[in-house]
MINU-198855 format. One line per field, with one value per atom (N, C-alpha, C): x, y, z; residue number from 1; atom name; residue in one letter. Coordinates in pm, 1 decimal. Example, Ala and Ser with C-alpha at 12.3 -4.5 7.8 and 13.67 -1.06 7.14 Angstrom:
2
px = [1319.0|1230.0|1320.0|1285.0|1367.0|1290.0]
py = [-569.0|-450.0|-330.0|-225.0|-106.0|3.0]
pz = [780.0|780.0|780.0|708.0|714.0|787.0]
nr = [1|1|1|2|2|2]
atom = [N|CA|C|N|CA|C]
rest = [A|A|A|S|S|S]
! end
This chain:
51
px = [-28244.6|-28354.2|-28453.6|-28498.5|-28587.8|-28733.7|-28774.1|-28908.6|-28923.5|-29035.9|-29068.4|-29202.0|-29219.5|-29346.6|-29376.7|-29493.8|-29534.9|-29585.1|-29541.8|-29576.3|-29602.0|-29683.2|-29704.7|-29652.9|-29592.1|-29538.1|-29583.6|-29620.7|-29656.9|-29537.8|-29473.5|-29355.6|-29398.1|-29329.7|-29345.2|-29304.3|-29372.4|-29345.9|-29202.4|-29138.9|-29003.4|-28904.8|-28931.0|-28844.8|-28855.7|-28979.7|-28998.3|-28931.3|-28940.9|-28877.6|-28726.5|-28670.5|-28524.5|-28488.5|-28568.1|-28545.1|-28554.8|-28657.0|-28673.2|-28549.8|-28508.3|-28393.0|-28268.1|-28243.6|-28124.8|-28137.3|-28251.8|-28273.4|-28240.9|-28290.1|-28264.3|-28113.3|-28047.0|-27904.5|-27820.9|-27862.3|-27791.5|-27844.2|-27945.7|-28013.0|-28052.9|-28124.5|-28172.8|-28318.0|-28383.6|-28523.5|-28530.3|-28639.2|-28664.1|-28667.8|-28728.9|-28736.0|-28598.8|-28509.8|-28373.8|-28300.1|-28323.4|-28262.7|-28319.2|-28450.0|-28512.3|-28471.6|-28465.0|-28424.1|-28280.0|-28192.2|-28055.7|-28045.4|-28120.7|-28116.8|-28168.8|-28272.2|-28327.4|-28232.8|-28163.6|-28063.7|-27951.1|-27905.2|-27797.6|-27843.7|-27966.1|-28022.2|-28031.0|-28068.3|-28082.4|-27949.3|-27847.8|-27714.1|-27702.8|-27788.2|-27784.0|-27664.7|-27592.8|-27479.5|-27538.6|-27492.6|-27547.7|-27525.5|-27431.2|-27407.4|-27479.1|-27556.2|-27629.7|-27764.2|-27854.5|-27983.6|-28059.6|-28126.0|-28201.3|-28121.8|-27991.9|-27913.9|-27912.2]
py = [-11307.8|-11217.0|-11211.9|-11095.4|-11082.8|-11113.7|-11101.6|-11129.8|-11143.9|-11197.5|-11216.7|-11159.2|-11115.0|-11064.4|-11152.5|-11206.5|-11285.3|-11189.8|-11215.8|-11129.6|-11217.0|-11161.3|-11228.9|-11137.5|-11200.3|-11128.1|-11193.0|-11110.7|-11156.5|-11136.4|-11247.3|-11240.2|-11256.9|-11189.4|-11223.0|-11369.1|-11444.6|-11586.7|-11618.2|-11539.4|-11565.0|-11543.4|-11444.9|-11418.4|-11526.6|-11570.2|-11680.0|-11810.1|-11836.5|-11958.0|-11954.0|-11836.3|-11821.6|-11832.6|-11780.6|-11793.0|-11940.4|-12008.5|-12152.6|-12231.6|-12204.6|-12279.3|-12251.7|-12123.8|-12089.2|-12151.9|-12149.4|-12206.2|-12356.2|-12421.6|-12566.2|-12590.0|-12514.3|-12532.9|-12509.1|-12415.2|-12380.7|-12457.7|-12535.5|-12609.8|-12515.5|-12406.9|-12304.4|-12280.2|-12207.0|-12172.0|-12043.0|-12029.7|-11906.1|-11790.6|-11813.2|-11702.4|-11655.2|-11747.5|-11703.3|-11626.3|-11659.2|-11585.9|-11443.5|-11431.4|-11302.3|-11215.8|-11273.0|-11195.2|-11147.3|-11231.7|-11193.9|-11080.4|-11093.7|-10985.2|-10853.6|-10855.8|-10734.7|-10670.5|-10753.3|-10701.9|-10633.3|-10698.8|-10635.3|-10506.8|-10505.5|-10387.2|-10269.1|-10302.5|-10197.1|-10164.1|-10239.9|-10212.4|-10263.2|-10359.5|-10407.0|-10502.4|-10485.1|-10572.5|-10709.7|-10817.4|-10946.7|-10989.6|-10924.6|-10956.7|-10859.4|-10765.8|-10669.5|-10727.1|-10636.7|-10679.6|-10749.8|-10860.9|-10935.0|-11039.4|-11046.5|-11148.1|-11279.2]
pz = [3273.3|3238.5|3349.8|3381.4|3495.2|3464.2|3341.1|3304.7|3155.4|3116.6|2975.2|2945.2|2819.5|2771.7|2646.8|2645.2|2528.6|2418.3|2295.1|2185.2|2060.7|1970.1|1842.7|1731.9|1633.6|1524.1|1392.1|1296.8|1163.7|1071.2|1031.6|945.7|802.3|707.7|567.8|550.9|464.0|448.0|414.7|327.4|289.2|403.2|485.5|603.1|706.2|728.4|827.5|777.7|651.4|596.8|614.5|595.5|614.1|762.2|850.9|996.0|1037.8|987.5|1026.2|975.2|856.2|802.8|885.7|914.4|1001.6|1134.6|1196.8|1329.0|1324.7|1221.5|1206.9|1192.3|1106.3|1086.8|1215.0|1293.1|1414.4|1540.2|1519.5|1628.6|1741.4|1697.4|1788.4|1757.6|1841.2|1811.6|1725.2|1652.7|1579.8|1677.5|1791.6|1890.0|1935.6|1958.9|2002.2|1897.3|1769.5|1661.3|1656.1|1671.9|1667.4|1782.8|1900.4|2020.8|2003.3|1953.7|1930.2|1830.4|1722.0|1620.0|1668.8|1749.2|1805.0|1902.5|1984.3|2076.6|2002.3|1896.2|1814.2|1750.0|1698.4|1639.7|1735.5|1858.1|1959.8|2029.5|1996.3|2055.5|2197.9|2234.1|2372.1|2388.5|2494.9|2525.1|2570.9|2514.9|2544.7|2690.9|2760.2|2900.7|2994.3|2932.6|3011.4|3054.2|3106.3|3147.3|3036.1|3074.3|2977.5|2901.9|2925.1|2852.3|2924.2]
nr = [1|1|1|2|2|2|3|3|3|4|4|4|5|5|5|6|6|6|7|7|7|8|8|8|9|9|9|10|10|10|11|11|11|12|12|12|13|13|13|14|14|14|15|15|15|16|16|16|17|17|17|18|18|18|19|19|19|20|20|20|21|21|21|22|22|22|23|23|23|24|24|24|25|25|25|26|26|26|27|27|27|28|28|28|29|29|29|30|30|30|31|31|31|32|32|32|33|33|33|34|34|34|35|35|35|36|36|36|37|37|37|38|38|38|39|39|39|40|40|40|41|41|41|42|42|42|43|43|43|44|44|44|45|45|45|46|46|46|47|47|47|48|48|48|49|49|49|50|50|50|51|51|51]
atom = [N|CA|C|N|CA|C|N|CA|C|N|CA|C|N|CA|C|N|CA|C|N|CA|C|N|CA|C|N|CA|C|N|CA|C|N|CA|C|N|CA|C|N|CA|C|N|CA|C|N|CA|C|N|CA|C|N|CA|C|N|CA|C|N|CA|C|N|CA|C|N|CA|C|N|CA|C|N|CA|C|N|CA|C|N|CA|C|N|CA|C|N|CA|C|N|CA|C|N|CA|C|N|CA|C|N|CA|C|N|CA|C|N|CA|C|N|CA|C|N|CA|C|N|CA|C|N|CA|C|N|CA|C|N|CA|C|N|CA|C|N|CA|C|N|CA|C|N|CA|C|N|CA|C|N|CA|C|N|CA|C|N|CA|C|N|CA|C|N|CA|C|N|CA|C|N|CA|C]
rest = [M|M|M|T|T|T|G|G|G|F|F|F|I|I|I|S|S|S|S|S|S|Q|Q|Q|V|V|V|R|R|R|Y|Y|Y|P|P|P|A|A|A|D|D|D|L|L|L|Y|Y|Y|A|A|A|A|A|A|L|L|L|K|K|K|E|E|E|R|R|R|A|A|A|Y|Y|Y|Q|Q|Q|E|E|E|R|R|R|R|R|R|S|S|S|V|V|V|N|N|N|S|S|S|L|L|L|V|V|V|V|V|V|E|E|E|A|A|A|V|V|V|R|R|R|K|K|K|L|L|L|L|L|L|G|G|G|A|A|A|D|D|D|E|E|E|K|K|K|G|G|G|P|P|P|G|G|G|A|A|A]
! end
């Protein structure tokens, strides 16, 4: 990835709890789960720019 932008997000409490649980189960960060989900939503190829 060529650069990063810091951002803040307000999650509904139930969504964040689910993200935290999934992140714990997969031994990943919440941020990595969110970035992956957004890439999939936007149809970005994971081997393309920013991967």
